C-alpha positions in Angstrom: -9.7 160.3 228.5 -9.2 161.2 224.8 -9.0 158.6 222.0 -5.2 159.0 221.5 -4.5 158.3 225.1 -6.8 155.3 225.2 -5.3 153.8 222.1 -1.8 154.2 223.6 -2.9 152.4 226.7 -4.5 149.5 224.8 -8.3 150.4 224.7 -10.4 152.3 222.3 -12.9 155.1 223.2 -15.5 152.4 224.0 -13.3 150.7 226.5 -12.6 147.7 224.2 -9.0 146.3 223.8 -7.2 148.1 220.9 -4.1 146.9 219.0 -1.0 147.7 221.0 1.3 149.7 218.9 3.9 149.4 221.6 4.1 145.6 221.0 4.8 146.2 217.3 7.4 148.7 218.2 9.1 146.3 220.6 9.2 143.7 217.9 10.7 146.2 215.4 13.3 147.1 218.1 14.2 143.5 218.7 14.6 142.8 214.9 16.8 145.9 214.6 18.9 144.8 217.6 19.5 141.4 216.0 20.5 142.9 212.7 22.8 145.4 214.4 24.4 142.7 216.5 25.3 140.6 213.5 26.7 143.5 211.6 28.6 144.7 214.7 30.5 141.5 215.0 31.8 141.7 211.5 32.5 145.5 211.7 34.2 145.0 215.0 36.6 142.4 213.5 37.3 144.8 210.6 37.9 147.6 213.1 40.3 145.3 215.1 42.1 144.3 211.9 41.2 140.7 212.4 39.4 138.1 210.2 37.9 136.4 213.3 36.4 133.0 213.1 33.6 131.5 211.0 31.3 133.0 209.8 33.2 136.3 210.0 35.8 135.7 207.3 33.0 134.6 204.9 30.9 137.7 205.7 33.9 140.1 205.5 34.2 139.3 201.8 30.8 140.9 201.3 31.3 143.8 203.7 29.8 146.5 201.4 26.6 144.5 201.3 26.2 144.8 205.0 24.9 148.2 204.3 21.6 146.5 203.5 20.9 144.9 207.0 22.4 148.0 208.7 20.1 150.2 206.7 17.1 148.0 207.3 17.9 148.0 211.1 18.0 151.8 211.1 14.5 152.0 209.5 13.2 149.6 212.1 14.6 151.7 214.9 12.7 154.7 213.5 9.5 152.6 213.4 10.2 151.5 217.0 11.2 155.0 218.1 14.3 153.4 219.6 16.6 156.4 219.5 19.6 154.6 221.1 19.3 152.0 218.4 19.2 154.7 215.8 22.5 156.1 217.0 23.9 152.5 216.9 22.7 152.1 213.3 24.1 155.4 212.2 27.5 154.5 213.7 27.5 151.2 211.9 26.6 152.8 208.6 29.4 155.3 209.1 32.0 152.6 209.8 30.9 150.6 206.8 31.1 153.6 204.5 34.6 154.3 205.9 35.8 150.7 205.3 34.3 150.6 201.8 36.9 153.1 200.7 39.8 151.6 198.8 42.8 150.3 200.9 46.5 150.7 200.0 48.9 153.1 198.4 48.4 154.9 195.1 51.8 156.7 194.7 53.5 157.1 191.3 56.9 155.7 190.5 59.7 158.3 190.2 61.7 156.7 187.4 61.1 156.8 183.6 59.0 154.1 181.9 61.0 151.2 180.4 58.4 148.7 179.3 54.6 148.2 178.7 53.0 144.9 179.5 49.6 143.4 179.7 48.7 140.9 182.4 45.7 138.5 182.5 44.7 136.3 185.4 41.9 133.7 185.3 40.6 130.8 187.4 39.2 128.3 184.9 37.3 126.2 187.5 38.9 122.7 187.2 39.8 123.5 183.5 36.2 123.9 182.4 36.8 127.4 181.1 40.0 126.6 179.2 38.6 127.1 175.7 37.1 130.4 176.6 40.4 131.5 178.1 42.3 130.6 174.9 39.8 132.7 173.0 40.2 135.6 175.5 44.0 135.4 175.3 43.9 135.6 171.5 41.6 138.7 171.7 43.5 140.6 174.4 47.0 139.5 173.6 48.5 139.6 177.1 52.2 139.3 177.8 51.8 137.4 181.0 49.0 135.0 181.9 48.3 133.5 185.3 45.9 130.5 185.2 44.5 128.8 188.3 42.7 125.4 188.5 44.5 124.4 185.3 44.4 120.6 185.5 46.2 118.3 183.1 43.9 118.7 180.1 43.9 122.5 180.5 47.7 122.5 180.7 48.0 120.4 177.5 45.5 122.7 175.7 47.4 125.9 176.7 50.7 124.3 175.5 49.2 123.4 172.2 47.1 126.6 171.5 49.2 129.4 173.0 52.8 128.4 172.5 53.3 130.7 169.6 52.6 133.9 171.5 53.4 132.8 175.0 56.2 130.3 174.6 57.6 130.4 178.1 55.9 128.8 181.1 56.3 127.8 184.7 53.8 125.4 186.2 52.7 123.3 189.1 51.0 120.4 187.5 48.0 118.7 189.2 44.5 117.5 188.8 41.3 119.3 189.7 42.0 122.6 191.4 45.7 121.8 192.1 47.3 122.7 188.8 48.4 126.3 188.0 50.5 127.8 185.2 52.2 131.1 184.3 52.6 131.8 180.6 54.9 134.5 179.4 56.0 136.2 176.2 59.2 137.0 178.0 61.9 134.5 178.9 61.4 133.0 182.4 63.8 131.7 185.0 62.2 129.3 187.6 61.7 130.5 191.1 60.5 128.6 194.2 56.8 128.0 194.4 54.9 129.1 197.4 53.8 126.0 199.3 50.1 125.5 199.4 47.3 123.0 198.9 46.9 124.2 195.3 49.7 125.1 193.0 51.3 128.5 193.3 54.3 128.6 190.9 56.8 131.4 190.8 59.3 132.7 188.1 61.5 135.6 187.2 60.8 137.2 183.8 63.3 139.1 181.7 61.2 142.1 180.6 63.1 144.3 178.1 66.3 143.6 180.0 64.7 144.1 183.5 64.0 141.3 185.9 60.5 141.1 187.2 59.4 138.6 189.9 56.2 136.7 189.0 54.2 134.8 191.6 50.8 133.1 191.1 48.4 133.2 194.0 45.8 130.5 194.8 45.4 129.9 198.5 42.6 127.8 199.9 39.2 129.5 200.2 38.0 130.3 203.8 35.7 127.3 204.1 34.1 127.0 207.6 36.5 124.2 208.6 39.6 125.6 206.8 39.9 129.2 207.9 43.2 128.5 209.6 44.6 126.9 206.4 43.4 129.8 204.3 45.1 132.3 206.7 48.3 130.3 206.7 48.5 130.2 202.9 47.8 133.9 202.6 50.5 134.5 205.1 52.9 132.4 203.0 52.1 134.7 200.0 52.8 137.7 202.2 56.2 136.2 203.2 57.0 135.6 199.6 56.1 139.1 198.6 58.3 140.6 201.4 61.3 138.5 200.6 62.7 140.9 197.9 61.7 144.5 198.1 64.1 145.6 195.3 63.0 143.6 192.3 59.8 144.7 190.5 57.0 142.2 191.4 53.7 141.0 189.9 51.6 138.8 192.2 48.4 137.7 190.5 45.7 135.1 190.8 42.6 134.0 192.8 43.4 135.2 196.3 40.1 134.0 197.7 40.2 137.2 199.7 39.2 140.9 199.3 40.6 144.1 200.8 38.3 143.6 203.7 40.3 140.6 204.9 43.2 141.4 207.3 45.3 138.6 205.8 45.0 140.2 202.3 45.8 143.7 203.6 49.0 142.3 205.2 50.1 141.3 201.6 49.4 144.9 200.4 51.3 146.2 203.4 54.5 144.7 202.0 54.5 147.5 199.5 52.2 146.1 196.8 49.2 147.8 195.2 46.1 146.4 193.6 46.3 147.2 189.9 42.5 147.4 189.6 42.5 150.1 192.2 45.2 152.0 190.5 43.2 151.8 187.3 40.0 153.0 189.1 38.2 149.6 189.1 38.5 148.6 192.8 35.6 146.5 194.2 34.5 145.3 190.7 33.2 141.8 191.4 35.0 138.9 189.9 33.2 136.1 191.8 30.7 134.5 191.6 30.6 135.2 187.8 26.9 134.2 187.6 25.8 137.3 189.5 28.7 139.6 188.8 29.0 142.6 188.4 25.7 143.3 190.1 26.4 141.1 193.1 29.7 139.6 194.2 33.2 140.3 195.5 36.6 141.1 194.0 38.8 138.2 195.0 40.9 137.9 191.8 43.7 140.5 191.8 46.9 141.6 190.1 49.2 143.1 192.7 52.2 145.1 191.7 55.2 146.7 193.4 55.7 150.5 193.3 57.8 150.1 190.1 54.5 149.9 188.1 51.7 152.1 187.1 48.3 150.7 185.9 46.3 152.3 183.2 43.4 150.1 182.5 41.6 147.1 184.0 39.0 145.0 182.2 36.9 142.2 183.6 36.0 139.4 181.1 33.0 137.1 181.4 34.1 133.6 180.4 31.7 130.7 180.0 32.1 127.6 182.1 33.9 129.1 185.0 32.7 130.8 188.2 35.3 133.6 188.0 35.6 136.5 185.7 39.1 137.0 184.2 41.0 140.2 184.9 43.2 142.0 182.4 45.4 145.0 183.4 47.7 147.2 181.4 50.9 148.1 183.3 53.9 150.3 182.7 57.2 149.3 184.3 59.4 152.2 185.5 63.1 152.3 186.1 64.0 152.6 189.7 64.4 156.3 190.6 
């Protein structure tokens, strides 16, 4: 019996026990199987157009990062010489790569341009980032500002500091995370707020003689015990977006959802597009700000109807808040 054969059978050339490579391979195979099983649950829900149950909605937010465990699992299958597992791993990587592609339409409006406007959305984390937001607004000079988690002190500060450039407002007042406000350089008419745990005001802006629907988004996050509420409030935003398909619409805020969530894709399916995607900045992380843009997820969005084109998207790092602000430049087109 030669040395290679003896080693494979667990003895060396002198008949003594040798390390069992097969045991190490089995362990590598088991580890790969566990990694693949976890990733497969999340990818399966994405494939089924479902957000599933905890922890799937939370993991779906970070779907591109599942390439890491899937890739590690594939390496383990090669070490284990588990060829069926290798096929499983390759299939998972292929599906992940497919789903990482941007979702939604990218068509151009047919009508001529009638107005240019700049939109900023920011979650100021219980009002803590208000002063930084005021400074950012003065730097970027947006025409429309959507502010989430703007409690009473934040609201008073914005009234005092930004009234000159953004004199029109529509708000749902509240403490903590409940307050939200829309500020506008254009005259506003009030519109019904979308019901939710946190404030989601609505308005209609008169933009150079054209009516534009404005809706702030701030549904509950998908906390383990509140996934049902998160889904209900995203569905309420979807219903609001679908109510009027004729009026140009801007729906902006902290959606607590990414394009990998089925509930968010249903909002896009009403005919809206993500302005960051139109501007070539899809999947740029906005939360958590501490690790973005290296690690994170894009859950702050400006969605627009097909009356708009988007030319530029910028992500601003503001101190004292866990979200990055998003600024997009839009062009409103006349209906063709």
